[in-house]
C-alpha positions, 0 to 999 in steps of 0.5 A, spaced: 500 500 500 502 507 498 502 511 505 499 518 504 502 521 511 500 528 514 504 530 520 500 535 524 501 538 531 494 535 533 488 531 530 483 536 527 476 536 530 470 534 525 469 539 520 476 543 522 482 543 517 489 543 520 496 544 517 501 539 516 507 536 513 506 531 507 510 525 507 508 519 502 512 513 502 511 505 501 507 501 506 501 496 507 501 491 513 504 485 510 509 489 506 512 493 512 512 486 516 516 483 510 521 489 510 522 489 517 524 481 517 528 483 511 532 488 514 532 484 521 536 479 517 531 474 515 531 472 507 524 474 506 519 473 500 513 477 500 507 475 496 501 481 494 497 485 489 498 491 486 494 495 481 498 497 474 499 504 477 505 509 479 504 506 486 505 499 484 511 501 481 514 504 487 513 498 491 517 494 486 523 499 486 523 500 494 523 492 495 528 491 490 532 497 494 532 493 500 533 486 498 526 484 499 524 478 494 517 479 491 511 476 487 507 482 486 501 480 482 498 486 478 490 487 478 489 491 472 482 493 474 484 495 481 488 501 484 494 499 488 492 500 496 492 506 499 492 509 506 491 516 509 495 517 515 495 523 520 500 523 525 500 528 531 506 531 535 505 525 540 507 520 535 500 517 535 496 516 529 489 516 525 489 511 519 484 510 514 485 505 508 483 503 501 485 496 500 484 496 493 488 490 489 489 487 496 482 484 496 483 481 489 489 477 491 486 470 490 489 463 493 490 461 485 495 467 485 499 464 491 505 460 488 505 454 492 513 452 491 514 458 496 512 454 502 517 448 501 523 452 504 519 457 509 520 457 516 515 462 518 509 464 514 505 471 516 499 473 514 494 479 516 487 482 515 489 486 508 487 481 504 481 476 502 480 472 508 479 466 504 486 467 501 489 468 508 486 461 510 488 457 504 495 460 506 495 459 513 493 452 512 498 450 507 504 453 511 502 449 517 502 443 512 509 445 510 512 445 517 512 452 517 510 456 523 504 460 521 503 467 524 496 471 523 496 478 525 489 480 525 490 487 523 486 491 521 480 487 525 474 487 520 467 485 521 467 479 517 473 476 521 472 468 521 474 465 527 475 459 523 482 462 521 485 461 528 484 453 526 490 454 522 494 459 526 500 457 530 502 464 533 497 470 533 499 477 534 493 482 536 494 489 539 489 491 544 483 493 540 484 487 536 484 482 542 478 485 545 474 484 538 477 477 538 475 475 545 468 478 544 466 474 538 469 467 540 464 463 543 469 459 548 471 466 550 464 469 551 463 463 556 469 465 560 467 472 560 461 471 564 465 468 570 469 471 575 473 475 575 471 478 568 464 479 569 466 484 575 469 489 570 462 489 566 463 489 558 470 487 556 474 493 553 481 496 553 480 498 560 478 492 563 484 488 559 489 493 562 486 492 569 486 484 569 492 480 572 497 476 568 494 469 570 487 472 568 489 475 561 493 468 560 486 464 561 483 469 556 489 468 551 488 460 552 480 460 550 482 463 543 485 455 542 491 458 539 498 455 541 501 461 542 498 468 543 502 475 543 498 481 545 502 487 543 500 493 548 504 499 545 508 503 550 506 497 555 510 492 551 507 485 550 504 479 553 506 472 551 502 466 552 504 459 551 500 453 553 504 452 559 507 459 561 506 466 560 510 472 561 509 480 561 515 483 557 516 491 558 517 496 552 523 499 551 523 507 553 524 511 547 523 518 544 517 516 540 516 520 533 511 516 529 507 510 532 505 508 525 507 501 523 510 499 530 505 493 530 508 491 523 515 492 526 514 487 532 511 482 527 516 482 522 521 482 527 518 477 531 518 472 524 525 474 523 527 472 531 523 465 530 528 464 525 534 467 528 533 464 535 531 457 532 523 458 534 524 460 541 518 464 542 521 469 548 527 470 545 523 472 538 519 477 542 524 480 546 528 481 539 521 484 536 520 489 542 527 492 540 525 492 532 519 496 534 522 501 539 527 503 533 521 503 528 517 508 532 523 513 533 523 514 525 517 517 521 514 513 516 513 505 516 516 501 511 522 506 510 523 506 518 524 499 519 531 498 522 537 494 520 541 488 523 546 493 525 542 498 528 538 492 532 544 489 535 547 496 537 540 497 541 540 491 544 547 491 546 546 498 549 540 496 553 543 490 556 548 494 559 544 500 561 
């Protein structure tokens, strides 16, 4: 997707116009994650769709420049996806997307030979869910770790996708939506201590103790759930263990793409640390911290040298 980013002092009120600095650049959740994984040291193949337009050509050039292998299916009847992003002086963002060609990526477009040597396969919610389900299923059959980042969380999300998911990485709002639509979790929410807080939302999520949050993660029936919590870090839930991991305190310039940096960093970390989930999550935390210190999305992803230096400095801090 092509990012059309506007950096303003504050977000406009309804009906109001504010001045901003315009910075276009390459983006898209899957593309950002693939760039992050590549720059973090994992050879990566990105499969996606673009229109036959300047934005699509720009994505190809950027991918080539960063060493990312791509299979970009051209969809002449569709425009390359775009995202309109507003970032305020605190680095927070509002995003509206038009997925364009992404929703026309069908399972027959996906080259199956790509999975033969794959260690990790990552999918997101900016593609057709039928294609996502097919890819996750094929990935697991091929012996790869299947990772689903359910962003953006769409109204037509089908919990059946979770059957083929080995690692689920939602943020707070996506996790709340997943829990409220999953039958097993809805039953759990009616019990203590969850019912004591009223309707389950982000505030209730942050008020939960670690063991209660772990039980909610387990009810999604996915082997590994990693809940990203922004400035609070992340929560790692595995079948027999859970862990809260703090975020690195850094000067935030732009939080756009932070989740993508985490997911791409985690995928690279799984390869680097031989599927050690905790080590991979720690690595991903560093990648995300570095990404928010720069403006932009794909072009803000750190390289191996920057990540190694950052982790070395934090280890001795």
